[in-house]
C-alpha beads as a LAMMPS data file, in Angstrom:
LAMMPS data file: protein, C-alpha beads

392 atoms
391 bonds

1 atom types
1 bond types

-500.0 500.0 xlo xhi
-500.0 500.0 ylo yhi
-500.0 500.0 zlo zhi

Masses

1 110.0

Atoms # bond

1 1 1 266.157 216.131 207.990
2 1 1 264.073 213.876 205.719
3 1 1 261.491 215.821 204.008
4 1 1 257.749 214.157 203.997
5 1 1 256.639 213.060 200.812
6 1 1 253.230 214.657 200.386
7 1 1 250.744 214.222 197.015
8 1 1 248.222 216.429 196.122
9 1 1 245.707 214.210 194.293
10 1 1 243.363 216.379 192.287
11 1 1 246.379 219.202 191.842
12 1 1 244.517 220.805 188.734
13 1 1 241.468 221.253 190.319
14 1 1 239.918 224.324 192.723
15 1 1 241.797 224.188 195.305
16 1 1 245.028 222.054 194.610
17 1 1 246.934 224.351 192.474
18 1 1 246.896 226.492 195.880
19 1 1 248.015 223.797 197.371
20 1 1 251.185 222.727 195.620
21 1 1 251.511 226.921 195.669
22 1 1 251.762 227.711 199.094
23 1 1 253.228 224.112 200.524
24 1 1 256.151 224.083 197.750
25 1 1 258.035 227.057 199.532
26 1 1 258.347 224.662 203.281
27 1 1 261.477 222.818 203.096
28 1 1 260.290 220.021 204.989
29 1 1 258.057 218.868 202.648
30 1 1 258.444 217.768 198.806
31 1 1 255.642 217.549 197.076
32 1 1 254.156 215.769 194.205
33 1 1 251.111 217.094 192.086
34 1 1 248.644 214.235 190.672
35 1 1 246.953 215.003 187.772
36 1 1 244.297 213.254 185.222
37 1 1 245.483 213.949 182.578
38 1 1 248.733 216.380 180.308
39 1 1 245.772 219.446 180.211
40 1 1 245.365 220.114 183.723
41 1 1 249.305 219.165 184.477
42 1 1 251.105 221.356 181.997
43 1 1 250.695 224.507 183.108
44 1 1 251.470 223.394 186.603
45 1 1 254.629 221.713 185.142
46 1 1 256.008 224.699 183.317
47 1 1 255.155 226.623 186.983
48 1 1 258.074 224.111 187.744
49 1 1 256.032 221.506 189.996
50 1 1 256.941 217.837 189.970
51 1 1 253.116 216.546 188.225
52 1 1 252.677 213.106 187.782
53 1 1 249.838 212.337 185.293
54 1 1 247.608 209.189 185.477
55 1 1 244.279 208.284 187.286
56 1 1 244.148 207.652 191.273
57 1 1 240.890 205.274 190.574
58 1 1 243.079 202.530 188.860
59 1 1 244.877 200.702 191.582
60 1 1 247.832 199.526 189.473
61 1 1 248.305 203.122 188.573
62 1 1 247.787 204.582 191.982
63 1 1 250.355 202.487 193.108
64 1 1 253.113 203.275 190.653
65 1 1 251.832 207.346 191.075
66 1 1 251.866 207.276 194.976
67 1 1 254.924 204.876 195.743
68 1 1 257.227 206.610 197.427
69 1 1 254.248 208.816 199.009
70 1 1 254.029 209.101 202.684
71 1 1 251.111 211.661 203.320
72 1 1 248.550 211.470 200.095
73 1 1 245.707 214.489 200.435
74 1 1 243.273 213.423 198.251
75 1 1 241.188 217.056 197.138
76 1 1 239.983 215.163 193.715
77 1 1 236.414 214.790 192.729
78 1 1 234.781 213.268 189.497
79 1 1 234.358 215.275 186.765
80 1 1 231.675 217.698 186.097
81 1 1 231.104 215.888 182.933
82 1 1 229.331 212.823 184.799
83 1 1 226.138 211.575 185.954
84 1 1 225.431 211.548 190.003
85 1 1 226.251 207.877 189.058
86 1 1 229.278 207.840 187.213
87 1 1 230.712 210.384 189.399
88 1 1 229.769 208.115 192.755
89 1 1 231.552 205.296 191.080
90 1 1 234.741 207.390 189.970
91 1 1 235.102 208.648 193.608
92 1 1 234.515 205.567 195.169
93 1 1 237.429 204.077 192.771
94 1 1 239.532 206.674 194.189
95 1 1 238.957 205.522 197.632
96 1 1 239.221 201.801 196.890
97 1 1 242.692 202.417 195.131
98 1 1 243.861 204.387 198.346
99 1 1 242.634 202.009 200.727
100 1 1 244.725 199.243 198.591
101 1 1 247.880 200.869 198.377
102 1 1 250.643 198.505 200.279
103 1 1 252.310 199.847 203.589
104 1 1 250.964 202.514 206.224
105 1 1 250.189 205.922 204.131
106 1 1 248.691 208.641 205.948
107 1 1 245.301 209.818 203.663
108 1 1 243.770 213.187 204.224
109 1 1 240.636 213.295 202.428
110 1 1 238.502 216.162 201.607
111 1 1 234.747 216.416 202.454
112 1 1 232.606 219.398 203.101
113 1 1 230.426 221.614 205.772
114 1 1 228.114 220.506 203.017
115 1 1 227.060 217.529 204.740
116 1 1 225.072 219.019 207.336
117 1 1 222.707 220.683 204.702
118 1 1 222.345 223.676 202.759
119 1 1 221.385 226.087 205.808
120 1 1 223.035 224.238 208.642
121 1 1 220.941 223.934 211.298
122 1 1 221.798 222.287 214.581
123 1 1 218.337 221.500 215.595
124 1 1 218.191 219.039 212.818
125 1 1 222.054 218.160 212.596
126 1 1 224.669 217.006 214.911
127 1 1 228.260 215.919 213.784
128 1 1 228.092 212.281 214.372
129 1 1 224.520 212.147 212.619
130 1 1 224.456 215.104 209.391
131 1 1 221.062 215.264 207.683
132 1 1 222.515 216.670 204.456
133 1 1 219.190 218.197 202.225
134 1 1 220.717 218.503 199.068
135 1 1 222.471 215.981 196.648
136 1 1 226.103 217.411 196.939
137 1 1 225.835 217.029 200.954
138 1 1 224.361 213.574 200.657
139 1 1 227.371 212.383 198.548
140 1 1 230.036 214.043 200.225
141 1 1 228.327 212.157 203.322
142 1 1 228.345 208.561 201.174
143 1 1 231.756 208.849 200.508
144 1 1 232.966 209.440 203.999
145 1 1 231.164 206.112 204.892
146 1 1 232.445 204.458 202.204
147 1 1 235.929 205.472 203.238
148 1 1 235.577 204.531 206.823
149 1 1 234.546 201.098 205.853
150 1 1 237.315 200.462 203.361
151 1 1 240.069 201.341 205.589
152 1 1 238.964 199.071 208.107
153 1 1 241.301 196.386 206.501
154 1 1 244.370 198.390 205.516
155 1 1 247.011 199.929 207.853
156 1 1 246.657 203.411 206.742
157 1 1 245.622 206.390 208.714
158 1 1 243.154 208.478 207.554
159 1 1 241.575 211.894 208.392
160 1 1 238.613 213.103 206.793
161 1 1 238.455 217.168 206.854
162 1 1 234.857 218.532 206.070
163 1 1 236.177 221.977 204.486
164 1 1 234.405 224.994 204.914
165 1 1 233.578 227.504 202.319
166 1 1 236.296 228.106 200.350
167 1 1 237.235 231.671 199.469
168 1 1 240.469 233.440 197.633
169 1 1 241.422 233.772 194.202
170 1 1 239.750 231.615 192.415
171 1 1 237.314 230.326 194.524
172 1 1 233.541 229.964 194.406
173 1 1 233.045 232.216 197.466
174 1 1 235.148 234.936 196.364
175 1 1 233.466 235.017 192.968
176 1 1 229.607 235.025 194.839
177 1 1 230.902 237.960 197.254
178 1 1 232.029 239.688 194.289
179 1 1 229.578 239.534 192.553
180 1 1 226.989 240.458 195.364
181 1 1 229.070 243.603 195.938
182 1 1 227.900 245.156 192.178
183 1 1 224.203 245.065 193.010
184 1 1 222.671 246.939 195.523
185 1 1 219.594 244.901 196.284
186 1 1 221.877 241.989 197.362
187 1 1 222.061 242.536 201.073
188 1 1 224.262 240.487 203.728
189 1 1 222.195 238.699 206.399
190 1 1 221.724 239.988 209.738
191 1 1 224.869 242.410 208.904
192 1 1 227.149 239.616 208.614
193 1 1 227.315 238.715 212.426
194 1 1 226.866 235.217 211.992
195 1 1 229.576 232.351 211.917
196 1 1 230.772 232.033 208.517
197 1 1 232.379 228.546 208.420
198 1 1 234.348 229.514 205.805
199 1 1 237.786 229.383 205.397
200 1 1 240.630 230.720 202.777
201 1 1 242.223 228.800 200.797
202 1 1 245.703 229.662 202.247
203 1 1 244.940 228.633 205.280
204 1 1 243.628 225.335 203.873
205 1 1 246.859 224.754 203.178
206 1 1 248.184 225.764 206.720
207 1 1 245.845 222.666 207.991
208 1 1 247.790 220.289 205.784
209 1 1 250.888 221.429 206.323
210 1 1 250.200 221.252 209.997
211 1 1 248.822 217.710 209.688
212 1 1 251.763 216.994 207.993
213 1 1 254.078 217.921 210.709
214 1 1 252.158 216.604 213.946
215 1 1 249.609 214.180 212.808
216 1 1 246.183 214.236 214.344
217 1 1 244.124 211.821 215.847
218 1 1 242.134 209.484 212.866
219 1 1 238.825 211.010 212.589
220 1 1 236.826 214.114 211.127
221 1 1 237.289 217.189 211.551
222 1 1 235.864 220.284 210.715
223 1 1 237.820 222.977 208.880
224 1 1 237.122 226.867 208.997
225 1 1 239.423 229.962 209.506
226 1 1 241.937 229.909 212.332
227 1 1 240.695 232.273 213.679
228 1 1 236.650 231.550 212.903
229 1 1 235.612 234.668 210.367
230 1 1 232.397 235.833 210.319
231 1 1 230.642 236.382 207.026
232 1 1 230.795 240.219 207.650
233 1 1 234.941 239.723 207.724
234 1 1 234.828 237.361 204.790
235 1 1 232.957 239.633 202.779
236 1 1 234.803 242.625 203.897
237 1 1 238.233 241.131 202.877
238 1 1 236.863 240.836 199.658
239 1 1 235.759 243.886 198.601
240 1 1 238.261 245.981 200.234
241 1 1 241.021 244.126 198.302
242 1 1 239.448 245.290 195.141
243 1 1 238.996 248.415 196.662
244 1 1 234.785 248.143 196.248
245 1 1 231.859 249.399 198.436
246 1 1 230.910 246.706 201.607
247 1 1 228.214 244.814 200.587
248 1 1 224.881 246.890 202.758
249 1 1 223.395 244.901 205.470
250 1 1 219.775 242.896 205.921
251 1 1 217.459 244.186 208.237
252 1 1 217.571 241.441 211.334
253 1 1 213.610 241.546 211.069
254 1 1 214.149 240.566 207.223
255 1 1 217.042 238.072 207.815
256 1 1 214.854 236.496 210.434
257 1 1 211.989 236.166 207.816
258 1 1 214.632 234.767 205.620
259 1 1 216.064 232.590 208.051
260 1 1 213.073 230.573 208.613
261 1 1 212.080 230.429 205.050
262 1 1 215.577 228.628 204.124
263 1 1 215.304 226.468 207.664
264 1 1 211.724 225.433 206.317
265 1 1 212.886 224.369 202.937
266 1 1 215.689 222.293 204.110
267 1 1 212.992 220.491 206.778
268 1 1 210.387 220.322 203.460
269 1 1 213.603 218.700 201.727
270 1 1 214.512 216.268 204.022
271 1 1 210.524 215.106 205.214
272 1 1 210.197 215.058 201.244
273 1 1 212.906 212.258 200.534
274 1 1 212.452 210.325 204.166
275 1 1 208.456 209.684 202.743
276 1 1 209.371 209.135 199.637
277 1 1 212.101 206.422 200.925
278 1 1 209.301 205.143 203.573
279 1 1 206.321 204.762 201.179
280 1 1 208.731 203.033 198.093
281 1 1 209.850 200.251 200.877
282 1 1 206.130 199.669 202.071
283 1 1 205.149 199.763 198.920
284 1 1 207.871 196.711 198.050
285 1 1 206.385 194.576 200.748
286 1 1 203.937 191.578 199.984
287 1 1 200.210 192.285 200.615
288 1 1 199.235 192.037 204.538
289 1 1 202.733 192.173 205.626
290 1 1 202.364 196.290 207.351
291 1 1 198.988 194.829 209.037
292 1 1 200.547 191.232 210.267
293 1 1 203.600 192.361 211.906
294 1 1 203.628 194.914 214.591
295 1 1 206.399 196.274 213.921
296 1 1 205.957 197.173 210.754
297 1 1 202.777 198.343 211.168
298 1 1 203.997 200.952 213.663
299 1 1 206.181 202.010 210.979
300 1 1 203.477 202.335 208.355
301 1 1 202.575 205.012 211.059
302 1 1 205.554 206.467 210.783
303 1 1 205.210 206.573 207.347
304 1 1 201.980 208.560 207.584
305 1 1 203.229 210.914 210.288
306 1 1 206.342 211.598 207.771
307 1 1 203.692 212.686 205.019
308 1 1 201.935 214.701 207.064
309 1 1 204.473 216.813 208.615
310 1 1 205.596 217.117 204.704
311 1 1 202.227 218.573 204.138
312 1 1 202.333 221.236 206.587
313 1 1 206.130 221.867 205.495
314 1 1 205.138 222.370 202.205
315 1 1 201.924 224.847 203.640
316 1 1 204.393 226.812 205.500
317 1 1 206.597 227.045 202.136
318 1 1 203.371 228.331 200.415
319 1 1 203.086 230.580 203.038
320 1 1 206.778 232.151 203.051
321 1 1 206.433 232.383 199.288
322 1 1 203.449 234.496 199.265
323 1 1 205.214 237.131 201.826
324 1 1 207.738 236.926 199.237
325 1 1 205.748 237.627 196.242
326 1 1 203.641 240.471 198.287
327 1 1 206.675 242.547 199.018
328 1 1 206.905 241.463 202.689
329 1 1 210.346 240.251 202.545
330 1 1 211.754 242.882 200.438
331 1 1 213.147 240.786 197.860
332 1 1 212.495 239.707 194.636
333 1 1 212.526 236.367 193.890
334 1 1 216.385 236.373 192.025
335 1 1 217.730 238.244 195.107
336 1 1 216.924 235.463 197.177
337 1 1 219.858 235.399 199.706
338 1 1 221.603 232.049 199.698
339 1 1 220.927 229.386 202.175
340 1 1 224.475 228.901 203.424
341 1 1 224.589 232.821 204.604
342 1 1 222.169 231.469 207.620
343 1 1 224.042 228.399 208.819
344 1 1 224.618 227.928 212.361
345 1 1 228.906 227.203 212.934
346 1 1 229.331 223.503 211.889
347 1 1 228.675 220.918 214.841
348 1 1 231.675 219.311 216.144
349 1 1 235.474 219.551 216.027
350 1 1 237.458 222.110 214.615
351 1 1 240.919 221.317 212.926
352 1 1 243.316 222.887 215.656
353 1 1 245.978 224.722 213.321
354 1 1 247.890 228.262 212.785
355 1 1 246.216 230.451 210.151
356 1 1 248.226 231.800 207.493
357 1 1 245.841 234.529 205.717
358 1 1 247.983 237.706 205.034
359 1 1 248.687 240.642 202.857
360 1 1 250.107 238.325 200.117
361 1 1 246.446 237.103 199.546
362 1 1 244.644 240.254 199.470
363 1 1 247.569 241.699 196.520
364 1 1 246.744 238.130 194.740
365 1 1 242.495 238.880 195.019
366 1 1 242.970 241.886 193.606
367 1 1 245.044 240.627 190.787
368 1 1 242.905 237.920 189.910
369 1 1 239.575 239.449 189.919
370 1 1 241.052 242.481 187.879
371 1 1 241.748 239.622 185.418
372 1 1 238.815 238.048 185.522
373 1 1 235.799 241.140 186.369
374 1 1 235.425 242.527 183.047
375 1 1 232.411 241.837 180.645
376 1 1 234.681 240.037 177.786
377 1 1 236.090 237.883 180.651
378 1 1 232.895 236.322 181.879
379 1 1 233.381 233.200 179.784
380 1 1 236.467 232.100 182.044
381 1 1 235.148 232.593 185.512
382 1 1 234.660 228.901 185.399
383 1 1 238.169 227.876 183.194
384 1 1 241.834 227.558 184.653
385 1 1 244.227 230.211 184.742
386 1 1 246.845 227.450 186.214
387 1 1 248.531 227.437 188.328
388 1 1 246.706 230.515 190.445
389 1 1 243.638 229.572 189.121
390 1 1 242.036 225.583 189.109
391 1 1 239.753 223.491 187.137
392 1 1 237.364 221.038 188.295

Bonds

1 1 1 2
2 1 2 3
3 1 3 4
4 1 4 5
5 1 5 6
6 1 6 7
7 1 7 8
8 1 8 9
9 1 9 10
10 1 10 11
11 1 11 12
12 1 12 13
13 1 13 14
14 1 14 15
15 1 15 16
16 1 16 17
17 1 17 18
18 1 18 19
19 1 19 20
20 1 20 21
21 1 21 22
22 1 22 23
23 1 23 24
24 1 24 25
25 1 25 26
26 1 26 27
27 1 27 28
28 1 28 29
29 1 29 30
30 1 30 31
31 1 31 32
32 1 32 33
33 1 33 34
34 1 34 35
35 1 35 36
36 1 36 37
37 1 37 38
38 1 38 39
39 1 39 40
40 1 40 41
41 1 41 42
42 1 42 43
43 1 43 44
44 1 44 45
45 1 45 46
46 1 46 47
47 1 47 48
48 1 48 49
49 1 49 50
50 1 50 51
51 1 51 52
52 1 52 53
53 1 53 54
54 1 54 55
55 1 55 56
56 1 56 57
57 1 57 58
58 1 58 59
59 1 59 60
60 1 60 61
61 1 61 62
62 1 62 63
63 1 63 64
64 1 64 65
65 1 65 66
66 1 66 67
67 1 67 68
68 1 68 69
69 1 69 70
70 1 70 71
71 1 71 72
72 1 72 73
73 1 73 74
74 1 74 75
75 1 75 76
76 1 76 77
77 1 77 78
78 1 78 79
79 1 79 80
80 1 80 81
81 1 81 82
82 1 82 83
83 1 83 84
84 1 84 85
85 1 85 86
86 1 86 87
87 1 87 88
88 1 88 89
89 1 89 90
90 1 90 91
91 1 91 92
92 1 92 93
93 1 93 94
94 1 94 95
95 1 95 96
96 1 96 97
97 1 97 98
98 1 98 99
99 1 99 100
100 1 100 101
101 1 101 102
102 1 102 103
103 1 103 104
104 1 104 105
105 1 105 106
106 1 106 107
107 1 107 108
108 1 108 109
109 1 109 110
110 1 110 111
111 1 111 112
112 1 112 113
113 1 113 114
114 1 114 115
115 1 115 116
116 1 116 117
117 1 117 118
118 1 118 119
119 1 119 120
120 1 120 121
121 1 121 122
122 1 122 123
123 1 123 124
124 1 124 125
125 1 125 126
126 1 126 127
127 1 127 128
128 1 128 129
129 1 129 130
130 1 130 131
131 1 131 132
132 1 132 133
133 1 133 134
134 1 134 135
135 1 135 136
136 1 136 137
137 1 137 138
138 1 138 139
139 1 139 140
140 1 140 141
141 1 141 142
142 1 142 143
143 1 143 144
144 1 144 145
145 1 145 146
146 1 146 147
147 1 147 148
148 1 148 149
149 1 149 150
150 1 150 151
151 1 151 152
152 1 152 153
153 1 153 154
154 1 154 155
155 1 155 156
156 1 156 157
157 1 157 158
158 1 158 159
159 1 159 160
160 1 160 161
161 1 161 162
162 1 162 163
163 1 163 164
164 1 164 165
165 1 165 166
166 1 166 167
167 1 167 168
168 1 168 169
169 1 169 170
170 1 170 171
171 1 171 172
172 1 172 173
173 1 173 174
174 1 174 175
175 1 175 176
176 1 176 177
177 1 177 178
178 1 178 179
179 1 179 180
180 1 180 181
181 1 181 182
182 1 182 183
183 1 183 184
184 1 184 185
185 1 185 186
186 1 186 187
187 1 187 188
188 1 188 189
189 1 189 190
190 1 190 191
191 1 191 192
192 1 192 193
193 1 193 194
194 1 194 195
195 1 195 196
196 1 196 197
197 1 197 198
198 1 198 199
199 1 199 200
200 1 200 201
201 1 201 202
202 1 202 203
203 1 203 204
204 1 204 205
205 1 205 206
206 1 206 207
207 1 207 208
208 1 208 209
209 1 209 210
210 1 210 211
211 1 211 212
212 1 212 213
213 1 213 214
214 1 214 215
215 1 215 216
216 1 216 217
217 1 217 218
218 1 218 219
219 1 219 220
220 1 220 221
221 1 221 222
222 1 222 223
223 1 223 224
224 1 224 225
225 1 225 226
226 1 226 227
227 1 227 228
228 1 228 229
229 1 229 230
230 1 230 231
231 1 231 232
232 1 232 233
233 1 233 234
234 1 234 235
235 1 235 236
236 1 236 237
237 1 237 238
238 1 238 239
239 1 239 240
240 1 240 241
241 1 241 242
242 1 242 243
243 1 243 244
244 1 244 245
245 1 245 246
246 1 246 247
247 1 247 248
248 1 248 249
249 1 249 250
250 1 250 251
251 1 251 252
252 1 252 253
253 1 253 254
254 1 254 255
255 1 255 256
256 1 256 257
257 1 257 258
258 1 258 259
259 1 259 260
260 1 260 261
261 1 261 262
262 1 262 263
263 1 263 264
264 1 264 265
265 1 265 266
266 1 266 267
267 1 267 268
268 1 268 269
269 1 269 270
270 1 270 271
271 1 271 272
272 1 272 273
273 1 273 274
274 1 274 275
275 1 275 276
276 1 276 277
277 1 277 278
278 1 278 279
279 1 279 280
280 1 280 281
281 1 281 282
282 1 282 283
283 1 283 284
284 1 284 285
285 1 285 286
286 1 286 287
287 1 287 288
288 1 288 289
289 1 289 290
290 1 290 291
291 1 291 292
292 1 292 293
293 1 293 294
294 1 294 295
295 1 295 296
296 1 296 297
297 1 297 298
298 1 298 299
299 1 299 300
300 1 300 301
301 1 301 302
302 1 302 303
303 1 303 304
304 1 304 305
305 1 305 306
306 1 306 307
307 1 307 308
308 1 308 309
309 1 309 310
310 1 310 311
311 1 311 312
312 1 312 313
313 1 313 314
314 1 314 315
315 1 315 316
316 1 316 317
317 1 317 318
318 1 318 319
319 1 319 320
320 1 320 321
321 1 321 322
322 1 322 323
323 1 323 324
324 1 324 325
325 1 325 326
326 1 326 327
327 1 327 328
328 1 328 329
329 1 329 330
330 1 330 331
331 1 331 332
332 1 332 333
333 1 333 334
334 1 334 335
335 1 335 336
336 1 336 337
337 1 337 338
338 1 338 339
339 1 339 340
340 1 340 341
341 1 341 342
342 1 342 343
343 1 343 344
344 1 344 345
345 1 345 346
346 1 346 347
347 1 347 348
348 1 348 349
349 1 349 350
350 1 350 351
351 1 351 352
352 1 352 353
353 1 353 354
354 1 354 355
355 1 355 356
356 1 356 357
357 1 357 358
358 1 358 359
359 1 359 360
360 1 360 361
361 1 361 362
362 1 362 363
363 1 363 364
364 1 364 365
365 1 365 366
366 1 366 367
367 1 367 368
368 1 368 369
369 1 369 370
370 1 370 371
371 1 371 372
372 1 372 373
373 1 373 374
374 1 374 375
375 1 375 376
376 1 376 377
377 1 377 378
378 1 378 379
379 1 379 380
380 1 380 381
381 1 381 382
382 1 382 383
383 1 383 384
384 1 384 385
385 1 385 386
386 1 386 387
387 1 387 388
388 1 388 389
389 1 389 390
390 1 390 391
391 1 391 392
């Protein structure tokens, strides 16, 4: 049986090294890691992985780097040093290059449940029409649409994975959890009963393994643990791995107040952005145009209504802030529980796959934490320890 040729674009990133690690033992796949430069490629090559260096943003370079690859996993993201506009240009260039590759390829593109907002609220978000209230989610959503438009003219098939909050050794969710357990004032909302929308990094690899073996219908899928994990399960998995005490639960009344706080914050952000965009458009029109055209006049009324809603949201925000300052929320401003801990389950279809998280991952997390938890190692939290920890 011939092995499927699989390329990991962004092999030196946060998740890429783990995809190489967990998929390299599968004899059904032959892996190629794609790194931007020799700095990130070096440790991976020392570890024995097949690494190619170059920029996928350049079409001719992409064609050469990916010439023999049937399945291409795009988990690359623009450098953290790039401005917002530069990051968008870089990410779009990668997508264009992939769309223009010769032949018929299968592309797996990493997006994020961040497209649904900082605090997923299914009252305001649907699978088909996400409404992100933050720049990260808006950029991820923009790139999804850009990819779908670019791929229409190609023979390739694309699957977009809206990745859940990734945890495990070297991943940001585990860093947050293991920071939280040190401070008894940090509490887990609703006792951790809510769906986490989280996915262990090994399960990310398992999802890719499943797609490489049994290609799904092209489209967009959410990716979370299989079976799904609650936040209590995610937090306890991390703390038990290092022998730490469990993170204490926040009371339900306080949890409900904080949940309302975050949901109102998200709504205010959406209202503010919508109002600003509509006002800018109205002001750009010729004088008299608004009142002369009934449809535009109606839109002007909508603008005013949007601004009214924004003022109401701001007023509610100020009331919540006064409650917090007054101690009614029983928390200091620096200990505000993060919005994603109050999210609803991500709407829409979940990618079906068989989860693989096991005892090996417990040991990996404990080892990683032992090397990165001391005061002298704080500066290393965002720096790679390849091939086990990636760089952005």
